[in-house]
C-alpha positions as CSV (number, residue, x, y, z in Angstrom):
1,M,0.0,-0.1,0.2
2,T,1.5,3.2,-0.6
3,P,2.3,5.4,2.3
4,P,0.5,9.2,2.5
5,L,2.5,12.3,1.7
6,T,2.1,13.1,5.6
7,V,3.5,11.6,8.9
8,H,0.8,12.7,11.3
9,G,-0.8,15.5,8.6
10,V,2.3,16.9,8.2
11,P,4.1,16.7,4.6
12,V,7.5,15.1,4.7
13,I,10.2,17.7,2.8
14,D,13.4,15.4,2.2
15,I,16.1,17.6,2.3
16,D,19.3,15.6,0.3
17,S,18.4,13.3,-2.4
18,H,20.8,13.2,-5.8
19,Y,20.4,13.7,-9.3
20,T,21.8,10.7,-11.4
21,E,22.4,12.8,-14.1
22,P,21.4,11.5,-17.8
23,P,24.0,10.4,-19.9
24,E,23.0,12.9,-22.5
25,L,22.7,16.2,-19.8
26,W,25.7,17.7,-20.9
27,T,26.0,17.2,-24.6
28,S,22.4,17.5,-25.4
29,R,22.5,21.2,-24.3
30,A,26.3,22.4,-24.8
31,P,27.4,24.8,-27.7
32,A,28.8,23.2,-30.4
33,A,32.3,23.7,-29.6
34,Y,31.8,22.2,-26.3
35,K,29.9,19.1,-27.5
36,D,33.2,16.7,-27.2
37,R,34.6,18.3,-24.6
38,V,31.8,18.3,-22.0
39,P,31.0,15.6,-19.6
40,Q,29.9,12.2,-21.6
41,V,29.7,8.6,-21.0
42,V,31.7,6.1,-22.2
43,R,32.8,2.1,-21.4
44,D,35.9,1.3,-20.3
45,E,38.0,-1.6,-21.0
46,E,36.1,-3.9,-18.8
47,G,32.8,-2.7,-20.4
48,R,31.5,-0.2,-17.4
49,E,30.0,3.1,-18.1
50,R,32.1,6.1,-17.0
51,W,31.7,9.6,-17.0
52,V,34.8,11.2,-19.3
53,V,35.3,15.0,-19.8
54,D,37.5,17.0,-22.1
55,G,38.0,14.0,-23.9
56,D,39.9,11.8,-21.0
57,V,39.7,13.2,-17.9
58,D,37.9,10.5,-15.5
59,F,35.0,11.4,-13.8
60,G,34.2,8.1,-12.3
61,P,30.8,6.0,-12.4
62,M,27.4,6.5,-13.3
63,G,26.0,8.7,-10.0
64,F,26.8,6.6,-6.6
65,T,23.2,4.8,-7.6
66,V,22.4,1.6,-6.0
67,V,18.8,1.4,-6.7
68,K,18.0,-1.0,-9.6
69,K,15.3,-0.8,-12.6
70,D,13.7,-3.4,-11.0
71,G,13.6,-1.3,-7.4
72,E,16.1,-3.3,-5.6
73,K,18.5,-2.1,-3.7
74,A,22.2,-3.1,-4.8
75,Y,23.7,-3.6,-0.9
76,G,27.7,-3.1,-0.3
77,M,28.2,-1.1,-3.4
78,I,29.4,2.0,-4.3
79,S,27.8,2.1,-7.8
80,L,25.9,0.3,-10.1
81,T,28.4,0.7,-13.3
82,D,25.3,0.6,-15.9
83,F,23.2,3.6,-16.5
84,D,20.5,0.8,-17.8
85,E,20.6,-1.0,-14.5
86,M,19.6,2.0,-12.4
87,S,15.9,3.2,-11.5
88,D,14.9,6.0,-14.2
89,A,13.4,7.8,-10.8
90,A,17.1,8.7,-10.0
91,S,17.2,10.2,-13.2
92,Y,14.3,11.6,-15.1
93,P,11.3,13.9,-13.4
94,E,7.8,11.5,-13.6
95,P,9.6,8.3,-12.5
96,R,10.9,10.7,-9.4
97,L,7.6,11.6,-8.7
98,D,6.2,8.6,-8.8
99,L,8.7,7.1,-6.3
100,L,7.7,10.0,-3.7
101,D,4.5,8.9,-4.2
102,R,5.5,5.4,-3.1
103,L,7.4,6.7,-0.4
104,G,5.4,9.3,1.0
105,I,7.5,12.2,0.3
106,S,5.7,15.5,-0.6
107,Q,8.9,17.6,-1.8
108,Q,12.9,17.3,-2.3
109,I,15.5,18.9,-2.4
110,I,17.9,17.6,-4.9
111,Y,21.9,17.7,-5.5
112,P,24.0,16.7,-8.1
113,N,27.2,13.8,-8.7
114,V,29.2,14.1,-11.7
115,A,30.4,17.6,-10.6
116,G,30.8,16.7,-7.4
117,F,28.7,17.4,-4.5
118,G,30.3,21.3,-4.4
119,S,31.4,21.7,-8.5
120,N,34.7,20.3,-6.9
121,R,35.5,17.7,-9.3
122,F,35.4,20.5,-12.5
123,M,38.6,21.7,-11.1
124,S,40.5,19.1,-12.3
125,L,40.1,20.6,-16.0
126,E,42.3,22.9,-16.8
127,D,40.2,25.2,-19.1
128,S,38.1,27.6,-16.7
129,E,35.5,28.5,-19.4
130,L,34.9,24.7,-20.1
131,R,34.5,24.4,-16.0
132,N,31.9,27.5,-16.6
133,I,30.2,25.7,-19.2
134,C,29.8,22.1,-17.7
135,A,28.1,24.6,-14.3
136,R,26.1,26.5,-16.5
137,V,25.0,23.5,-18.7
138,Y,23.9,21.7,-15.3
139,N,22.2,24.8,-14.2
140,D,20.1,24.6,-17.2
141,A,19.3,21.0,-17.1
142,I,18.3,21.3,-13.5
143,I,15.9,24.5,-14.2
144,D,14.3,22.1,-16.8
145,L,14.4,19.5,-14.1
146,Q,12.7,21.9,-11.4
147,A,9.7,23.0,-14.2
148,A,8.9,19.5,-15.1
149,G,8.9,18.6,-10.8
150,N,5.1,20.1,-10.3
151,G,6.4,22.0,-7.3
152,R,7.7,19.3,-5.6
153,L,11.3,18.7,-7.0
154,F,13.6,21.5,-6.0
155,P,17.6,20.6,-7.4
156,Q,20.4,22.9,-6.0
157,A,22.7,25.0,-8.6
158,L,26.1,24.4,-8.9
159,T,28.4,27.5,-8.7
160,P,31.5,28.0,-10.5
161,F,33.6,29.1,-7.4
162,W,37.0,29.1,-9.5
163,D,35.7,32.5,-11.0
164,I,34.3,34.7,-8.4
165,D,32.7,37.1,-10.9
166,E,31.3,34.3,-13.1
167,C,29.9,32.9,-9.5
168,V,27.9,35.9,-8.9
169,R,26.2,36.2,-12.4
170,E,25.6,32.2,-12.3
171,V,23.7,32.6,-8.5
172,R,21.7,35.6,-10.1
173,R,20.7,33.6,-12.9
174,V,19.8,30.4,-11.4
175,K,17.8,32.4,-8.4
176,D,15.7,34.2,-11.5
177,A,15.1,30.9,-12.7
178,G,13.3,29.9,-9.3
179,I,16.3,27.9,-8.1
180,T,15.7,27.5,-4.2
181,G,19.5,27.7,-3.2
182,I,23.0,26.5,-4.0
183,T,25.6,24.2,-3.6
184,M,29.2,25.2,-2.2
185,T,32.6,23.4,-2.3
186,D,33.2,23.5,1.7
187,T,37.2,23.7,0.9
188,P,38.6,26.4,-1.5
189,E,41.6,26.5,-0.6
190,A,42.2,22.9,-1.1
191,F,42.1,24.7,-4.9
192,E,44.6,27.5,-3.6
193,L,41.9,29.6,-3.4
194,P,41.1,31.8,-0.1
195,H,39.6,30.4,3.1
196,L,36.1,31.2,2.9
197,H,35.7,34.2,5.7
198,D,38.2,35.8,3.5
199,P,36.6,39.1,1.3
200,H,37.7,37.4,-2.1
201,W,34.0,35.3,-1.6
202,D,32.1,38.7,-0.2
203,P,30.5,39.2,-3.2
204,L,29.1,36.0,-3.2
205,W,28.1,36.2,0.9
206,S,26.5,39.3,-0.2
207,T,24.4,37.9,-3.2
208,C,23.0,35.3,-1.6
209,Q,22.5,37.3,1.5
210,E,20.5,39.7,-0.7
211,M,18.5,37.1,-2.6
212,G,17.9,35.3,0.0
213,I,19.5,31.5,-1.0
214,P,20.6,29.2,1.4
215,V,24.3,28.0,1.1
216,N,24.5,24.2,1.1
217,F,27.8,22.4,2.4
218,H,27.3,18.7,1.4
219,V,29.7,16.0,2.7
220,G,32.6,15.4,-0.2
221,S,32.1,18.9,-1.7
222,G,35.7,20.0,-0.9
223,N,39.2,17.9,-0.9
224,N,38.8,14.2,0.5
225,L,39.5,14.8,3.8
226,G,37.5,11.4,4.4
227,G,40.0,9.7,2.8
228,Q,42.8,10.6,4.7
229,M,41.0,9.3,7.7
230,I,41.0,5.7,6.3
231,W,43.7,2.9,7.1
232,D,45.1,1.1,4.3
233,G,44.1,-2.4,3.7
234,Y,40.4,-2.7,3.8
235,G,37.9,-4.1,1.0
236,P,35.7,-2.3,-0.8
237,Q,32.3,-2.9,1.5
238,R,34.4,-1.8,4.4
239,F,36.0,0.8,2.4
240,L,32.4,2.1,1.8
241,A,31.3,2.1,5.4
242,T,34.5,3.7,6.7
243,I,34.3,6.4,4.2
244,S,30.7,7.3,4.8
245,V,31.1,7.5,8.5
246,S,34.4,9.7,7.7
247,L,32.7,12.0,5.9
248,F,30.3,12.9,8.2
249,M,33.3,14.2,10.7
250,V,34.3,16.3,8.2
251,Q,31.8,18.8,8.4
252,C,32.6,19.7,12.0
253,K,35.6,22.1,10.4
254,T,32.9,23.7,8.4
255,I,30.4,24.4,11.3
256,M,33.5,25.1,13.6
257,N,35.1,27.6,11.1
258,L,32.2,29.1,10.2
259,I,31.6,30.5,13.7
260,F,34.7,31.3,14.2
261,S,35.8,33.2,12.0
262,G,33.2,35.8,12.3
263,L,31.6,35.0,8.6
264,L,27.9,34.8,10.4
265,D,28.5,37.9,11.9
266,R,29.2,39.7,8.9
267,Y,26.2,38.1,7.1
268,P,23.4,37.9,9.7
269,N,20.8,36.9,7.7
270,L,22.8,34.4,5.5
271,N,21.5,30.3,6.0
272,F,24.4,27.5,5.6
273,V,23.1,24.4,5.8
274,S,24.9,21.0,6.4
275,V,23.9,18.5,4.2
276,E,24.0,14.9,4.4
277,S,26.1,14.9,7.7
278,G,23.8,14.0,10.6
279,I,23.5,15.6,13.7
280,G,24.0,13.4,16.7
281,W,27.7,14.7,16.8
282,I,26.9,18.6,16.8
283,P,25.7,19.1,20.1
284,F,29.8,17.9,21.5
285,L,31.1,20.1,19.2
286,L,29.1,23.0,20.3
287,E,29.7,22.2,23.5
288,A,33.5,22.1,23.0
289,M,33.3,25.3,21.3
290,E,31.2,27.3,24.4
291,W,34.3,25.9,26.4
292,Q,37.0,27.0,24.2
293,Y,35.2,30.1,23.6
294,D,35.4,30.9,27.5
295,E,38.7,29.4,28.6
296,T,41.0,30.2,25.2
297,I,39.9,33.6,23.5
298,P,39.0,36.0,26.7
299,T,39.9,38.9,24.7
300,E,40.2,37.9,21.1
301,R,36.7,38.4,20.1
302,E,36.6,41.2,17.4
303,G,33.7,39.8,15.2
304,L,32.0,38.0,17.5
305,S,28.9,39.5,19.1
306,L,27.1,36.0,19.7
307,R,28.4,33.0,21.5
308,P,29.0,29.7,19.2
309,K,25.6,28.1,20.0
310,E,23.6,31.3,19.3
311,Y,25.1,31.7,16.0
312,F,24.2,28.0,15.4
313,K,20.8,29.0,16.2
314,R,20.3,31.8,13.9
315,Q,21.8,30.4,10.6
316,V,23.3,26.9,10.3
317,Y,21.1,23.9,10.0
318,A,21.9,20.0,9.9
319,S,20.3,16.7,8.5
320,F,19.7,13.6,9.6
321,W,18.3,10.5,7.9
322,F,19.2,6.7,9.6
323,E,20.2,8.3,13.3
324,Q,17.6,7.9,16.0
325,W,19.8,9.0,19.0
326,G,20.6,12.2,17.6
327,P,16.8,13.5,16.6
328,L,15.4,12.0,20.1
329,H,18.2,13.3,22.2
330,A,20.1,16.2,20.3
331,I,17.2,18.4,18.7
332,E,16.7,20.7,21.9
333,E,20.2,21.3,22.2
334,L,20.7,22.4,18.6
335,G,17.4,23.9,18.7
336,E,14.3,22.5,17.2
337,D,14.3,25.3,14.4
338,N,17.4,23.7,13.0
339,V,17.1,20.1,12.0
340,M,15.7,19.0,8.4
341,F,15.3,15.5,7.5
342,E,16.6,13.5,4.4
343,T,16.8,10.4,2.5
344,D,20.0,10.8,0.4
345,F,18.2,8.9,-2.2
346,P,19.6,7.0,-4.7
347,H,23.0,6.8,-2.8
348,P,24.2,3.6,-0.6
349,T,23.0,4.7,2.8
350,C,19.8,5.9,1.1
351,L,16.3,5.5,3.7
352,Y,15.0,3.3,0.6
353,P,12.7,1.8,0.7
354,E,11.1,1.4,4.0
355,T,11.4,5.6,4.2
356,H,7.9,5.8,6.0
357,T,8.5,3.1,8.5
358,R,11.8,4.8,9.5
359,I,10.3,8.0,10.2
360,S,7.7,6.6,12.2
361,K,10.0,4.4,14.2
362,T,12.1,7.7,15.1
363,L,9.9,10.8,15.0
364,D,7.1,9.4,16.2
365,Q,8.3,9.9,19.9
366,L,8.9,13.7,19.6
367,D,6.2,16.6,20.2
368,P,3.9,17.2,17.7
369,T,4.9,20.7,17.1
370,V,8.9,19.7,16.9
371,R,8.1,16.8,14.6
372,R,6.0,19.5,12.4
373,K,9.6,21.5,12.2
374,V,11.7,19.0,11.4
375,L,9.7,17.1,8.8
376,H,8.3,20.3,7.1
377,D,8.4,23.4,8.5
378,T,11.8,24.2,8.9
379,A,13.1,23.1,5.0
380,A,10.2,25.0,3.8
381,R,11.2,28.2,5.5
382,V,15.1,28.0,4.4
383,Y,14.5,27.0,0.7
384,N,11.4,29.2,0.4
385,L,9.4,26.1,-1.0
386,P,5.9,26.9,-2.0
387,P,3.0,24.2,-1.2
388,V,2.9,21.5,-3.0
389,G,1.8,21.1,-6.2
390,Q,2.0,25.3,-6.5
391,G,4.6,25.9,-8.8
392,G,8.0,25.3,-10.0
């Protein structure tokens, strides 16, 4: 039986899912001079499909997708290796909407795959204009995807962060087209660019604040710090488990620096979202920051008008999916207005296929007002979403 699109009458918003980009996404939209250089699908020597860019730059498998065409889930895999094996719901709007109905999801925020989760993989391309075109073409595609989503699908835009002027232009363009947020690398210093609190980024932050655009930091959107945490010798399944856990912890760096750098003081109306990183560890991080604020920063508080927890509650948001301890114990500490729900469809650790069962098991114990905020109200406010069915 298909579950309802509500839990106890609350429409469910999933703030983290992914777009397994169709093989023709870039080649069908790129300028003629770039059709052979933009991302496209080839088969390697073993017959597996892979993305390549600019002729021979390997961008990896087809979207870290583990949900099969027949609806089954491939456990223990980083990705299926052939596009024809994958669920059409990973790539196309009508099957995705059917899937949301089956899972009991009202609306969904969607992130990329091929470009990395913050445009970061495009930095392996030497040609800056090729990078710009790759980002613009992706954003053109998601504008179409959102329009086909009947007010239920809300993909987040790529930012060409390597060119601050182009970045600002693209943010304005996608916002004017109705896109509700952007995804940004959390580690520009890995690409020889300034840290995020440097004045270099002020045009981007001021534009996002002016236009009411949330900035998403999705795990894996920068350099491979998660990989540096893993010991040698693991098989593919143990590697997948270890890298998945380690990526959550990398977000500690992002939240800590957002708060201690003074960036949030300079842009007090700009919202930042920590995506696909869980919430159970954040109370300890904030408690440690509060302790250090008092113990080791007695006088060096320029640009810090609030305490760490106050900054978090004003401007930082986080999401969970499989956790139980975090939603039941951490929400009060983080703030009931700062936590949202996600599924991570169609990635290896996604809540599929028993999404509603998991929601009920975890959230039925929450106060109804808190449950409504977590499942719907906070996401609707942060991403400025319309009621279901009212525009895209």
